[in-house]
C-alpha positions as MATLAB code, in Angstrom:
seq = 'XXXXXXXXXXXXXXXXXXXXXXXXXXXXXXXXXXXXXXXXXXXXXXXXXXXXXXXXXXXXXXXXXXXXXXXXXXXXXXXXXXXXXXXXXXXXXXXXXXXXXXXXXXXXXXXXXXXXXXXXXXXXXXXXXXXXXXXXXXXXXXXXXXXXXXXXXXXXXXXXXXXXXXXXXXXXXXXXXXXXXXXXXXXXXXXXXXXXXXXXXXXXXXXXXXXXXXXXXXXXXXXXXXXXXXXXXXXXXXXXXXXXXXXXXXXXXXXXXXXXX';
ca = [
      89.874   79.621   77.724;
      91.999   80.740   80.161;
      96.115   81.769   79.795;
      96.732   81.190   83.118;
     100.547   79.661   83.788;
     101.056   80.204   87.827;
      97.802   79.671   90.166;
      98.132   83.417   90.903;
      97.458   84.413   87.272;
      94.301   86.609   86.521;
      91.979   84.298   84.971;
      90.246   85.818   81.266;
      87.045   87.191   82.938;
      89.321   88.765   86.386;
      91.463   90.416   83.421;
      88.310   91.531   81.773;
      86.674   92.919   84.765;
      90.012   95.195   85.844;
      91.464   96.347   82.377;
      89.804   99.395   81.985;
      90.716  100.429   85.545;
      94.199  100.663   83.868;
      95.737  103.778   82.238;
      95.488  103.713   78.436;
      99.222  103.976   76.604;
     100.298  107.656   76.241;
      99.733  109.191   72.928;
     103.380  110.591   73.134;
     106.907  109.171   73.273;
     107.972  106.185   73.427;
     105.026  103.355   72.892;
     104.145  100.679   75.054;
     105.641   97.431   74.686;
     104.590   95.654   77.988;
     101.250   93.393   78.459;
      99.482   95.197   81.510;
      98.083   91.607   82.162;
     101.431   90.065   82.514;
     102.580   93.070   84.810;
      99.578   92.345   87.071;
     100.037   88.467   87.421;
     103.883   89.249   88.279;
     102.614   91.527   90.960;
     100.195   88.949   92.190;
     103.167   86.418   92.280;
     105.499   88.226   93.989;
     102.805   89.035   96.800;
     101.664   85.614   97.299;
     104.903   83.834   96.369;
     106.839   86.383   99.175;
     109.812   86.047   96.081;
     112.128   89.080   95.708;
     112.017   91.490   92.678;
     115.086   89.941   90.635;
     113.745   85.910   91.073;
     110.562   86.612   89.396;
     110.485   83.864   86.515;
     111.304   84.401   83.039;
     108.111   84.348   81.628;
     106.929   87.574   82.994;
     108.181   91.013   81.965;
     111.469   91.981   83.183;
     111.578   92.581   86.422;
     112.545   96.420   86.217;
     109.617   97.025   84.090;
     106.853   95.232   86.442;
     108.417   97.363   89.456;
     108.514  100.333   87.240;
     104.422  100.265   86.983;
     103.998   99.226   90.260;
     105.916  102.438   91.665;
     104.567  104.323   89.245;
     100.895  103.226   90.372;
     101.605  103.488   94.051;
     103.091  107.561   93.472;
     100.191  108.353   91.704;
      97.450  106.569   94.113;
      95.856  104.179   91.381;
      96.428  101.381   93.391;
      93.928  102.714   96.319;
      91.481  103.834   93.099;
      91.181  100.687   92.034;
      90.813   98.949   95.327;
      87.868  101.722   96.123;
      86.243  100.680   92.915;
      86.017   96.996   93.495;
      85.357   97.812   96.988;
      82.085   99.193   95.960;
      81.285   96.385   93.152;
      81.777   93.968   95.896;
      79.404   95.704   98.347;
      76.548   96.337   95.846;
      77.284   93.199   94.278;
      76.160   91.300   98.317;
      73.232   93.283   98.362;
      74.849   96.575  100.352;
      75.046  100.106  100.020;
      78.416  100.681   98.056;
      79.523  103.172  101.195;
      79.594  101.382  104.382;
      78.313  103.033  107.706;
      79.889  101.238  110.409;
      83.590   99.593  110.318;
      86.174   98.020  112.787;
      89.538   99.800  113.567;
      92.849   97.664  114.881;
      96.296   97.692  114.308;
      99.513   94.467  113.773;
     102.770   94.483  114.841;
     104.799   92.725  112.173;
     108.488   92.124  112.507;
     110.531   93.385  109.411;
     113.871   92.937  107.785;
     117.247   95.131  108.473;
     116.548   97.349  105.533;
     113.365   99.444  106.820;
     113.113  102.726  107.196;
     110.524  103.042  109.520;
     111.265  100.780  112.484;
     110.476  100.525  116.250;
     110.046   98.748  119.073;
     106.366   97.420  120.295;
     106.373   97.210  124.045;
     103.450   95.615  124.763;
     103.707   93.004  122.324;
     107.553   92.766  121.915;
     107.447   92.892  118.538;
     110.335   94.724  116.698;
     109.976   96.434  113.255;
     106.470   98.040  111.748;
     102.613   98.408  112.902;
      99.585   98.120  110.018;
      96.783  100.368  110.887;
      93.605   98.892  108.904;
      89.668  100.522  109.019;
      87.553   97.691  107.255;
      84.139   97.791  107.170;
      81.868   94.826  108.433;
      82.523   92.716  105.871;
      86.181   93.033  106.776;
      86.973   95.072  103.328;
      89.536   97.159  103.721;
      88.645  101.061  103.893;
      92.088  102.717  104.829;
      95.728  101.607  105.909;
      98.610  103.108  107.544;
     102.140  101.621  108.191;
     103.805  103.023  110.961;
     106.869  101.958  113.085;
     105.571   99.792  115.299;
     106.722  102.111  118.189;
     103.870  104.688  117.079;
     100.833  104.247  119.623;
      97.929  102.925  118.408;
      96.237  106.424  118.791;
      98.318  108.150  116.932;
      98.390  105.332  113.993;
      95.079  106.019  113.765;
      95.265  109.697  113.225;
      97.484  108.911  110.545;
      94.760  106.460  109.077;
      91.869  108.755  109.743;
      93.382  111.583  107.868;
      93.638  109.613  104.618;
      90.045  108.251  104.939;
      88.656  109.257  101.017;
      84.819  108.778   99.693;
      84.514  105.434  100.590;
      84.211  106.496  103.783;
      81.504  109.396  103.892;
      78.732  107.911  105.262;
      80.301  106.370  108.041;
      79.349  106.762  111.311;
      80.036  104.177  113.626;
      83.493  102.600  114.380;
      84.581   99.745  116.653;
      87.730   99.554  118.638;
      89.801   97.642  121.406;
      90.721   98.801  124.609;
      94.165   99.719  123.408;
      92.715  103.393  121.903;
      92.215  106.010  124.723;
      89.348  108.678  125.232;
      91.663  111.298  123.901;
      91.281  109.777  120.344;
      87.153  109.561  120.643;
      87.425  113.364  120.993;
      89.746  113.673  118.412;
      87.766  111.843  116.197;
      84.321  113.620  117.243;
      85.627  116.461  117.018;
      86.838  116.524  113.192;
      84.734  113.648  112.195;
      81.040  112.734  111.324;
      81.158  109.119  113.432;
      82.147  107.967  116.998;
      84.248  105.353  118.184;
      82.613  102.517  120.569;
      85.101  100.353  122.152;
      84.598   96.458  122.319;
      86.027   95.206  125.646;
      86.933   91.446  126.963;
      85.004   90.822  130.002;
      87.050   90.906  133.445;
      86.278   87.836  134.246;
      86.623   86.023  130.842;
      89.536   83.393  130.965;
      91.144   81.785  127.787;
      90.163   82.928  124.379;
      86.699   83.750  123.143;
      85.457   85.762  119.912;
      84.803   88.931  120.556;
      81.435   90.828  119.031;
      82.401   92.917  115.782;
      86.276   92.936  116.968;
      87.123   89.129  114.965;
      85.937   90.857  111.351;
      89.579   92.815  111.495;
      91.209   89.913  113.243;
      89.919   88.085  110.042;
      91.222   90.929  107.664;
      94.463   90.373  108.996;
      94.459   86.610  108.492;
      93.469   87.497  105.082;
      96.676   89.639  104.254;
      98.969   86.672  106.126;
      97.971   84.531  103.182;
      99.987   86.379  100.992;
     103.795   85.497  101.873;
     105.158   88.782  100.936;
     102.914   90.459  103.940;
     103.880   87.547  106.700;
     106.416   90.042  107.157;
     107.042   93.709  106.684;
     109.984   93.110  104.041;
     109.915   96.178  101.890;
     112.216   99.407  102.547;
     109.167  102.290  102.013;
     106.258  102.167  103.996;
     104.626  103.538  101.171;
     105.103   99.945   99.437;
     103.726   98.072  102.190;
     100.663   99.684  101.480;
     100.303   99.424   97.795;
     100.913   95.477   98.591;
      98.090   95.487  101.068;
      95.571   97.095   98.848;
      96.759   94.797   95.825;
      96.115   91.702   98.251;
      92.845   92.973   98.669;
      92.888   93.537   95.649;
      92.947   89.882   94.481;
      90.481   88.547   97.037;
      87.847   90.976   95.827;
      88.143   90.143   91.888;
      88.140   86.413   93.096;
      84.646   86.957   94.825;
      83.612   89.590   92.254;
      84.868   87.139   89.136;
      85.481   83.503   90.857;
      86.130   81.559   87.730;
];
C-alpha cells in the first residue's frame, strides 16, 4: 500500500530502496523527530514543482527542517554518495559494468535570478547567468557536475569538473566532446588522467538540425534536468546548491528506473 500524497512522493518500494543510504539518528543530543521520508518527499516537491522553500505545503515538515537536512547532506557530500550508489545499481540492472569506460562532456548556459553569487555572460550563447558542465556515461547518467558563471569557458569549467571525478569514473578511458573544447584541454587531460577526449564535429556541409553521434546522449540528459522546474532556470544563491539539486534530480530518475512502482 502506498502513502503517496503528491505525484512527486516516493513510493513504498522506492523509499525502502533508499532509506538505508540515509544517516541513522545520532546517539547523543536531541532525538530526531522529523520523518526522513517526508524530508525527501518535500525536496522532490520543491525540485519538480519549482517552488520557494517558504511555499512548501503544510503536509511536509517545516521548511526550515527540510532545508537543514538538504544543506547538511550537501556539505558532507551525502547527495553525491547516494547518487553514485544508485548509478552503479542502475548500470548493473542494465547488464553493464558498474564503472563506465566511456562518457560524454558538454555544458549548458542557463539564466539566473538577481540573487545568485556567481553570474556571468556567455557571449557565444548570449545568456547572462550560469553554466552547467556535466559528464555523463553512455546511458546518459550523470558522472560529475560543476556549476560556474556563464562567463567561464568550456575548457576552464571542464578542468573544474575533472578534478571532482570520484571512484565512479576510475575505469573511464574515452570522452566525447564538441568542437567548443580546445586542444589545450586535450593535452591537459592526457597529462593528468588515463583517458582521452575525442571531438564529435558537425559536418561543414550540414544544413539544419541533425542528431550527432554520441553527442545526443548528453543533450538528452540536459532535457531530463529541464523537466524539473527548479532546474529550468538557476534560482539558487550558491552554485553548490544548484549542483545538489542536479544530483537529486538524477537520483529521482534512477530510483524510478530501479523501482517503477
